[in-house]
Structures are given as structure tokens and as C-alpha cells.
Chimera marker file (.cmm) of the C-alpha trace (Angstrom):
<marker_set name="trace">
<marker id="1" x="0.093" y="0.015" z="0.014" r="1" g="1" b="0" radius="0.5"/>
<marker id="2" x="1.489" y="3.303" z="-1.103" r="1" g="1" b="0" radius="0.5"/>
<marker id="3" x="1.585" y="6.070" z="1.480" r="1" g="1" b="0" radius="0.5"/>
<marker id="4" x="2.743" y="9.625" z="1.482" r="1" g="1" b="0" radius="0.5"/>
<marker id="5" x="3.108" y="10.990" z="4.970" r="1" g="1" b="0" radius="0.5"/>
<marker id="6" x="3.557" y="14.746" z="5.399" r="1" g="1" b="0" radius="0.5"/>
<marker id="7" x="4.799" y="16.550" z="8.358" r="1" g="1" b="0" radius="0.5"/>
<marker id="8" x="6.049" y="19.905" z="9.491" r="1" g="1" b="0" radius="0.5"/>
<marker id="9" x="2.968" y="22.131" z="9.157" r="1" g="1" b="0" radius="0.5"/>
<marker id="10" x="1.907" y="24.455" z="11.850" r="1" g="1" b="0" radius="0.5"/>
<marker id="11" x="1.268" y="28.081" z="12.902" r="1" g="1" b="0" radius="0.5"/>
<marker id="12" x="3.982" y="30.666" z="12.474" r="1" g="1" b="0" radius="0.5"/>
<marker id="13" x="4.272" y="34.297" z="12.464" r="1" g="1" b="0" radius="0.5"/>
<marker id="14" x="4.613" y="36.438" z="9.387" r="1" g="1" b="0" radius="0.5"/>
<marker id="15" x="8.388" y="36.231" z="8.398" r="1" g="1" b="0" radius="0.5"/>
<marker id="16" x="8.922" y="33.061" z="10.069" r="1" g="1" b="0" radius="0.5"/>
<marker id="17" x="9.940" y="29.643" z="8.525" r="1" g="1" b="0" radius="0.5"/>
<marker id="18" x="8.684" y="25.985" z="8.365" r="1" g="1" b="0" radius="0.5"/>
<marker id="19" x="10.121" y="22.836" z="6.788" r="1" g="1" b="0" radius="0.5"/>
<marker id="20" x="7.653" y="20.398" z="5.401" r="1" g="1" b="0" radius="0.5"/>
<marker id="21" x="8.591" y="16.839" z="4.805" r="1" g="1" b="0" radius="0.5"/>
<marker id="22" x="6.837" y="13.975" z="2.796" r="1" g="1" b="0" radius="0.5"/>
<marker id="23" x="7.903" y="10.476" z="3.005" r="1" g="1" b="0" radius="0.5"/>
<marker id="24" x="6.681" y="7.991" z="0.335" r="1" g="1" b="0" radius="0.5"/>
<marker id="25" x="6.479" y="4.312" z="1.223" r="1" g="1" b="0" radius="0.5"/>
<marker id="26" x="5.308" y="1.235" z="-0.578" r="1" g="1" b="0" radius="0.5"/>
<marker id="27" x="6.107" y="2.305" z="-3.958" r="1" g="1" b="0" radius="0.5"/>
<marker id="28" x="6.818" y="-0.435" z="-6.492" r="1" g="1" b="0" radius="0.5"/>
<marker id="29" x="8.644" y="1.896" z="-9.046" r="1" g="1" b="0" radius="0.5"/>
<marker id="30" x="10.968" y="4.607" z="-9.317" r="1" g="1" b="0" radius="0.5"/>
<marker id="31" x="9.733" y="8.189" z="-8.589" r="1" g="1" b="0" radius="0.5"/>
<marker id="32" x="9.863" y="10.713" z="-11.340" r="1" g="1" b="0" radius="0.5"/>
<marker id="33" x="8.860" y="14.086" z="-10.295" r="1" g="1" b="0" radius="0.5"/>
<marker id="34" x="7.928" y="15.100" z="-6.688" r="1" g="1" b="0" radius="0.5"/>
<marker id="35" x="5.863" y="18.261" z="-6.121" r="1" g="1" b="0" radius="0.5"/>
<marker id="36" x="4.162" y="20.345" z="-3.472" r="1" g="1" b="0" radius="0.5"/>
<marker id="37" x="0.685" y="21.904" z="-4.142" r="1" g="1" b="0" radius="0.5"/>
<marker id="38" x="-1.457" y="24.046" z="-1.745" r="1" g="1" b="0" radius="0.5"/>
<marker id="39" x="-5.060" y="24.871" z="-1.534" r="1" g="1" b="0" radius="0.5"/>
<marker id="40" x="-5.947" y="28.018" z="0.159" r="1" g="1" b="0" radius="0.5"/>
<marker id="41" x="-9.549" y="28.708" z="1.559" r="1" g="1" b="0" radius="0.5"/>
<marker id="42" x="-11.737" y="29.680" z="-1.241" r="1" g="1" b="0" radius="0.5"/>
<marker id="43" x="-9.063" y="29.333" z="-3.862" r="1" g="1" b="0" radius="0.5"/>
<marker id="44" x="-8.151" y="26.654" z="-6.367" r="1" g="1" b="0" radius="0.5"/>
<marker id="45" x="-5.219" y="24.169" z="-5.859" r="1" g="1" b="0" radius="0.5"/>
<marker id="46" x="-1.946" y="25.810" z="-6.825" r="1" g="1" b="0" radius="0.5"/>
<marker id="47" x="1.247" y="24.070" z="-7.820" r="1" g="1" b="0" radius="0.5"/>
<marker id="48" x="4.047" y="25.573" z="-5.439" r="1" g="1" b="0" radius="0.5"/>
<marker id="49" x="7.130" y="23.720" z="-6.394" r="1" g="1" b="0" radius="0.5"/>
<marker id="50" x="8.470" y="20.628" z="-8.472" r="1" g="1" b="0" radius="0.5"/>
<marker id="51" x="11.616" y="18.706" z="-8.300" r="1" g="1" b="0" radius="0.5"/>
<marker id="52" x="12.585" y="16.237" z="-11.003" r="1" g="1" b="0" radius="0.5"/>
<marker id="53" x="14.392" y="13.024" z="-10.801" r="1" g="1" b="0" radius="0.5"/>
<marker id="54" x="17.381" y="14.853" z="-12.179" r="1" g="1" b="0" radius="0.5"/>
<marker id="55" x="17.106" y="17.436" z="-9.604" r="1" g="1" b="0" radius="0.5"/>
<marker id="56" x="15.600" y="20.232" z="-11.562" r="1" g="1" b="0" radius="0.5"/>
<marker id="57" x="13.498" y="22.651" z="-9.596" r="1" g="1" b="0" radius="0.5"/>
<marker id="58" x="10.643" y="24.955" z="-10.561" r="1" g="1" b="0" radius="0.5"/>
<marker id="59" x="8.625" y="27.187" z="-8.495" r="1" g="1" b="0" radius="0.5"/>
<marker id="60" x="5.361" y="29.173" z="-8.591" r="1" g="1" b="0" radius="0.5"/>
<marker id="61" x="6.003" y="33.029" z="-8.963" r="1" g="1" b="0" radius="0.5"/>
<marker id="62" x="4.647" y="33.591" z="-5.589" r="1" g="1" b="0" radius="0.5"/>
<marker id="63" x="7.161" y="31.606" z="-3.723" r="1" g="1" b="0" radius="0.5"/>
<marker id="64" x="10.391" y="32.258" z="-5.823" r="1" g="1" b="0" radius="0.5"/>
<marker id="65" x="13.186" y="33.311" z="-3.713" r="1" g="1" b="0" radius="0.5"/>
<marker id="66" x="11.528" y="32.179" z="-0.358" r="1" g="1" b="0" radius="0.5"/>
<marker id="67" x="10.864" y="28.445" z="-0.886" r="1" g="1" b="0" radius="0.5"/>
<marker id="68" x="13.094" y="25.620" z="-1.495" r="1" g="1" b="0" radius="0.5"/>
<marker id="69" x="12.190" y="22.131" z="-2.699" r="1" g="1" b="0" radius="0.5"/>
<marker id="70" x="14.580" y="19.301" z="-2.371" r="1" g="1" b="0" radius="0.5"/>
<marker id="71" x="14.509" y="15.516" z="-2.212" r="1" g="1" b="0" radius="0.5"/>
<marker id="72" x="16.420" y="12.485" z="-0.609" r="1" g="1" b="0" radius="0.5"/>
<marker id="73" x="16.062" y="9.728" z="-3.193" r="1" g="1" b="0" radius="0.5"/>
<marker id="74" x="17.304" y="7.239" z="-0.820" r="1" g="1" b="0" radius="0.5"/>
<marker id="75" x="14.641" y="8.090" z="1.610" r="1" g="1" b="0" radius="0.5"/>
<marker id="76" x="11.892" y="8.677" z="-1.051" r="1" g="1" b="0" radius="0.5"/>
<marker id="77" x="11.337" y="11.976" z="0.741" r="1" g="1" b="0" radius="0.5"/>
<marker id="78" x="10.469" y="15.492" z="-0.414" r="1" g="1" b="0" radius="0.5"/>
<marker id="79" x="11.018" y="18.659" z="1.495" r="1" g="1" b="0" radius="0.5"/>
<marker id="80" x="9.891" y="22.182" z="1.259" r="1" g="1" b="0" radius="0.5"/>
<marker id="81" x="11.843" y="24.720" z="3.090" r="1" g="1" b="0" radius="0.5"/>
<marker id="82" x="9.728" y="27.951" z="3.429" r="1" g="1" b="0" radius="0.5"/>
<marker id="83" x="11.138" y="31.111" z="4.497" r="1" g="1" b="0" radius="0.5"/>
<marker id="84" x="9.905" y="34.678" z="4.834" r="1" g="1" b="0" radius="0.5"/>
<marker id="85" x="6.348" y="33.264" z="5.176" r="1" g="1" b="0" radius="0.5"/>
<marker id="86" x="3.359" y="35.623" z="4.337" r="1" g="1" b="0" radius="0.5"/>
<marker id="87" x="-0.220" y="35.271" z="5.474" r="1" g="1" b="0" radius="0.5"/>
<marker id="88" x="-1.102" y="34.507" z="1.852" r="1" g="1" b="0" radius="0.5"/>
<marker id="89" x="0.964" y="31.325" z="2.195" r="1" g="1" b="0" radius="0.5"/>
<marker id="90" x="-1.795" y="30.013" z="4.593" r="1" g="1" b="0" radius="0.5"/>
<marker id="91" x="-3.135" y="26.939" z="3.016" r="1" g="1" b="0" radius="0.5"/>
<marker id="92" x="-3.163" y="23.111" z="3.258" r="1" g="1" b="0" radius="0.5"/>
<marker id="93" x="0.068" y="21.845" z="1.501" r="1" g="1" b="0" radius="0.5"/>
<marker id="94" x="-0.005" y="18.446" z="-0.243" r="1" g="1" b="0" radius="0.5"/>
<marker id="95" x="2.881" y="16.457" z="-1.739" r="1" g="1" b="0" radius="0.5"/>
<marker id="96" x="2.417" y="14.707" z="-4.937" r="1" g="1" b="0" radius="0.5"/>
<marker id="97" x="4.625" y="12.177" z="-6.795" r="1" g="1" b="0" radius="0.5"/>
<marker id="98" x="4.444" y="10.288" z="-10.066" r="1" g="1" b="0" radius="0.5"/>
<marker id="99" x="6.241" y="7.152" z="-10.753" r="1" g="1" b="0" radius="0.5"/>
<marker id="100" x="7.720" y="5.317" z="-13.698" r="1" g="1" b="0" radius="0.5"/>
<marker id="101" x="5.031" y="3.174" z="-15.526" r="1" g="1" b="0" radius="0.5"/>
<marker id="102" x="2.260" y="4.335" z="-13.278" r="1" g="1" b="0" radius="0.5"/>
<marker id="103" x="-0.422" y="6.263" z="-15.049" r="1" g="1" b="0" radius="0.5"/>
<marker id="104" x="-1.641" y="8.197" z="-12.111" r="1" g="1" b="0" radius="0.5"/>
<marker id="105" x="-0.184" y="10.252" z="-9.389" r="1" g="1" b="0" radius="0.5"/>
<marker id="106" x="-0.053" y="9.673" z="-5.634" r="1" g="1" b="0" radius="0.5"/>
<marker id="107" x="-0.977" y="12.282" z="-3.075" r="1" g="1" b="0" radius="0.5"/>
<marker id="108" x="-0.394" y="12.921" z="0.624" r="1" g="1" b="0" radius="0.5"/>
<marker id="109" x="-3.084" y="13.564" z="3.126" r="1" g="1" b="0" radius="0.5"/>
<marker id="110" x="-2.118" y="17.400" z="3.409" r="1" g="1" b="0" radius="0.5"/>
<marker id="111" x="-0.660" y="19.508" z="6.225" r="1" g="1" b="0" radius="0.5"/>
<marker id="112" x="-2.045" y="22.815" z="7.372" r="1" g="1" b="0" radius="0.5"/>
<marker id="113" x="0.309" y="25.977" z="7.290" r="1" g="1" b="0" radius="0.5"/>
<marker id="114" x="-1.223" y="28.967" z="9.012" r="1" g="1" b="0" radius="0.5"/>
<marker id="115" x="0.845" y="32.213" z="8.821" r="1" g="1" b="0" radius="0.5"/>
<marker id="116" x="-0.459" y="34.975" z="11.397" r="1" g="1" b="0" radius="0.5"/>
<marker id="117" x="-0.046" y="38.617" z="10.563" r="1" g="1" b="0" radius="0.5"/>
<link id1="1" id2="2" r="1" g="1" b="0" radius="0.2"/>
<link id1="2" id2="3" r="1" g="1" b="0" radius="0.2"/>
<link id1="3" id2="4" r="1" g="1" b="0" radius="0.2"/>
<link id1="4" id2="5" r="1" g="1" b="0" radius="0.2"/>
<link id1="5" id2="6" r="1" g="1" b="0" radius="0.2"/>
<link id1="6" id2="7" r="1" g="1" b="0" radius="0.2"/>
<link id1="7" id2="8" r="1" g="1" b="0" radius="0.2"/>
<link id1="8" id2="9" r="1" g="1" b="0" radius="0.2"/>
<link id1="9" id2="10" r="1" g="1" b="0" radius="0.2"/>
<link id1="10" id2="11" r="1" g="1" b="0" radius="0.2"/>
<link id1="11" id2="12" r="1" g="1" b="0" radius="0.2"/>
<link id1="12" id2="13" r="1" g="1" b="0" radius="0.2"/>
<link id1="13" id2="14" r="1" g="1" b="0" radius="0.2"/>
<link id1="14" id2="15" r="1" g="1" b="0" radius="0.2"/>
<link id1="15" id2="16" r="1" g="1" b="0" radius="0.2"/>
<link id1="16" id2="17" r="1" g="1" b="0" radius="0.2"/>
<link id1="17" id2="18" r="1" g="1" b="0" radius="0.2"/>
<link id1="18" id2="19" r="1" g="1" b="0" radius="0.2"/>
<link id1="19" id2="20" r="1" g="1" b="0" radius="0.2"/>
<link id1="20" id2="21" r="1" g="1" b="0" radius="0.2"/>
<link id1="21" id2="22" r="1" g="1" b="0" radius="0.2"/>
<link id1="22" id2="23" r="1" g="1" b="0" radius="0.2"/>
<link id1="23" id2="24" r="1" g="1" b="0" radius="0.2"/>
<link id1="24" id2="25" r="1" g="1" b="0" radius="0.2"/>
<link id1="25" id2="26" r="1" g="1" b="0" radius="0.2"/>
<link id1="26" id2="27" r="1" g="1" b="0" radius="0.2"/>
<link id1="27" id2="28" r="1" g="1" b="0" radius="0.2"/>
<link id1="28" id2="29" r="1" g="1" b="0" radius="0.2"/>
<link id1="29" id2="30" r="1" g="1" b="0" radius="0.2"/>
<link id1="30" id2="31" r="1" g="1" b="0" radius="0.2"/>
<link id1="31" id2="32" r="1" g="1" b="0" radius="0.2"/>
<link id1="32" id2="33" r="1" g="1" b="0" radius="0.2"/>
<link id1="33" id2="34" r="1" g="1" b="0" radius="0.2"/>
<link id1="34" id2="35" r="1" g="1" b="0" radius="0.2"/>
<link id1="35" id2="36" r="1" g="1" b="0" radius="0.2"/>
<link id1="36" id2="37" r="1" g="1" b="0" radius="0.2"/>
<link id1="37" id2="38" r="1" g="1" b="0" radius="0.2"/>
<link id1="38" id2="39" r="1" g="1" b="0" radius="0.2"/>
<link id1="39" id2="40" r="1" g="1" b="0" radius="0.2"/>
<link id1="40" id2="41" r="1" g="1" b="0" radius="0.2"/>
<link id1="41" id2="42" r="1" g="1" b="0" radius="0.2"/>
<link id1="42" id2="43" r="1" g="1" b="0" radius="0.2"/>
<link id1="43" id2="44" r="1" g="1" b="0" radius="0.2"/>
<link id1="44" id2="45" r="1" g="1" b="0" radius="0.2"/>
<link id1="45" id2="46" r="1" g="1" b="0" radius="0.2"/>
<link id1="46" id2="47" r="1" g="1" b="0" radius="0.2"/>
<link id1="47" id2="48" r="1" g="1" b="0" radius="0.2"/>
<link id1="48" id2="49" r="1" g="1" b="0" radius="0.2"/>
<link id1="49" id2="50" r="1" g="1" b="0" radius="0.2"/>
<link id1="50" id2="51" r="1" g="1" b="0" radius="0.2"/>
<link id1="51" id2="52" r="1" g="1" b="0" radius="0.2"/>
<link id1="52" id2="53" r="1" g="1" b="0" radius="0.2"/>
<link id1="53" id2="54" r="1" g="1" b="0" radius="0.2"/>
<link id1="54" id2="55" r="1" g="1" b="0" radius="0.2"/>
<link id1="55" id2="56" r="1" g="1" b="0" radius="0.2"/>
<link id1="56" id2="57" r="1" g="1" b="0" radius="0.2"/>
<link id1="57" id2="58" r="1" g="1" b="0" radius="0.2"/>
<link id1="58" id2="59" r="1" g="1" b="0" radius="0.2"/>
<link id1="59" id2="60" r="1" g="1" b="0" radius="0.2"/>
<link id1="60" id2="61" r="1" g="1" b="0" radius="0.2"/>
<link id1="61" id2="62" r="1" g="1" b="0" radius="0.2"/>
<link id1="62" id2="63" r="1" g="1" b="0" radius="0.2"/>
<link id1="63" id2="64" r="1" g="1" b="0" radius="0.2"/>
<link id1="64" id2="65" r="1" g="1" b="0" radius="0.2"/>
<link id1="65" id2="66" r="1" g="1" b="0" radius="0.2"/>
<link id1="66" id2="67" r="1" g="1" b="0" radius="0.2"/>
<link id1="67" id2="68" r="1" g="1" b="0" radius="0.2"/>
<link id1="68" id2="69" r="1" g="1" b="0" radius="0.2"/>
<link id1="69" id2="70" r="1" g="1" b="0" radius="0.2"/>
<link id1="70" id2="71" r="1" g="1" b="0" radius="0.2"/>
<link id1="71" id2="72" r="1" g="1" b="0" radius="0.2"/>
<link id1="72" id2="73" r="1" g="1" b="0" radius="0.2"/>
<link id1="73" id2="74" r="1" g="1" b="0" radius="0.2"/>
<link id1="74" id2="75" r="1" g="1" b="0" radius="0.2"/>
<link id1="75" id2="76" r="1" g="1" b="0" radius="0.2"/>
<link id1="76" id2="77" r="1" g="1" b="0" radius="0.2"/>
<link id1="77" id2="78" r="1" g="1" b="0" radius="0.2"/>
<link id1="78" id2="79" r="1" g="1" b="0" radius="0.2"/>
<link id1="79" id2="80" r="1" g="1" b="0" radius="0.2"/>
<link id1="80" id2="81" r="1" g="1" b="0" radius="0.2"/>
<link id1="81" id2="82" r="1" g="1" b="0" radius="0.2"/>
<link id1="82" id2="83" r="1" g="1" b="0" radius="0.2"/>
<link id1="83" id2="84" r="1" g="1" b="0" radius="0.2"/>
<link id1="84" id2="85" r="1" g="1" b="0" radius="0.2"/>
<link id1="85" id2="86" r="1" g="1" b="0" radius="0.2"/>
<link id1="86" id2="87" r="1" g="1" b="0" radius="0.2"/>
<link id1="87" id2="88" r="1" g="1" b="0" radius="0.2"/>
<link id1="88" id2="89" r="1" g="1" b="0" radius="0.2"/>
<link id1="89" id2="90" r="1" g="1" b="0" radius="0.2"/>
<link id1="90" id2="91" r="1" g="1" b="0" radius="0.2"/>
<link id1="91" id2="92" r="1" g="1" b="0" radius="0.2"/>
<link id1="92" id2="93" r="1" g="1" b="0" radius="0.2"/>
<link id1="93" id2="94" r="1" g="1" b="0" radius="0.2"/>
<link id1="94" id2="95" r="1" g="1" b="0" radius="0.2"/>
<link id1="95" id2="96" r="1" g="1" b="0" radius="0.2"/>
<link id1="96" id2="97" r="1" g="1" b="0" radius="0.2"/>
<link id1="97" id2="98" r="1" g="1" b="0" radius="0.2"/>
<link id1="98" id2="99" r="1" g="1" b="0" radius="0.2"/>
<link id1="99" id2="100" r="1" g="1" b="0" radius="0.2"/>
<link id1="100" id2="101" r="1" g="1" b="0" radius="0.2"/>
<link id1="101" id2="102" r="1" g="1" b="0" radius="0.2"/>
<link id1="102" id2="103" r="1" g="1" b="0" radius="0.2"/>
<link id1="103" id2="104" r="1" g="1" b="0" radius="0.2"/>
<link id1="104" id2="105" r="1" g="1" b="0" radius="0.2"/>
<link id1="105" id2="106" r="1" g="1" b="0" radius="0.2"/>
<link id1="106" id2="107" r="1" g="1" b="0" radius="0.2"/>
<link id1="107" id2="108" r="1" g="1" b="0" radius="0.2"/>
<link id1="108" id2="109" r="1" g="1" b="0" radius="0.2"/>
<link id1="109" id2="110" r="1" g="1" b="0" radius="0.2"/>
<link id1="110" id2="111" r="1" g="1" b="0" radius="0.2"/>
<link id1="111" id2="112" r="1" g="1" b="0" radius="0.2"/>
<link id1="112" id2="113" r="1" g="1" b="0" radius="0.2"/>
<link id1="113" id2="114" r="1" g="1" b="0" radius="0.2"/>
<link id1="114" id2="115" r="1" g="1" b="0" radius="0.2"/>
<link id1="115" id2="116" r="1" g="1" b="0" radius="0.2"/>
<link id1="116" id2="117" r="1" g="1" b="0" radius="0.2"/>
</marker_set>
């Protein structure tokens, strides 16, 4: 059974930092890309950051320069270091992975990030 377990969310003040982690287990095939999405109240889901199997990263314009995505392939884990947090970063953050030969993505259960002003 595939599981993506997220951790690291919480409440932080504006300007603070958090580090999210997402550990994948039960996968039969190699992971391609690993991603972080977020959904803020009343808004559509947004792709925040992506890291490919080769280490290439991409970010939403809203988080460039503040967030850093990384992965540990040996641990099947993806991280999101979030610095200089703003109230508009408040959302539920979800990790997402896609695997070789698997025609669908896997999702974590989500972790709440709340940034107070």
C-alpha cells in the first residue's frame, strides 16, 4: 500500500519559517517528479514547487526566492523549506509524486500551514 506522509506544518508568524517533509513508502517503481501543491480557503489548488528525478526545480512565481524544494532519493522523501512566510501562504499543503510506469499520481493527506499577521 502506497503512503505519502506529510509533516512539518503548523502556525507561524509573518516572516517565519517552516520545513515540510513528505515520506513515500510502498512504491514499486522509481519516482519521477515530486511536487508540493497548496489549497488556500476559497481558492483553487496551486502548484507550488516541483523537483524532477534529475534535480531540476521549478517554483510558482509567488514563492520564488522564499521556498526551496529538495528531495532525498534514498529516503523517497521530498522537502519544502519555506522562509519569509506571508499570510497569503496560509493553506493546506499536499505532496504529490508520479512514478515510472504508473499512469496516475499519488497524494499525501495534506498538512496545514497557517501564517499569522
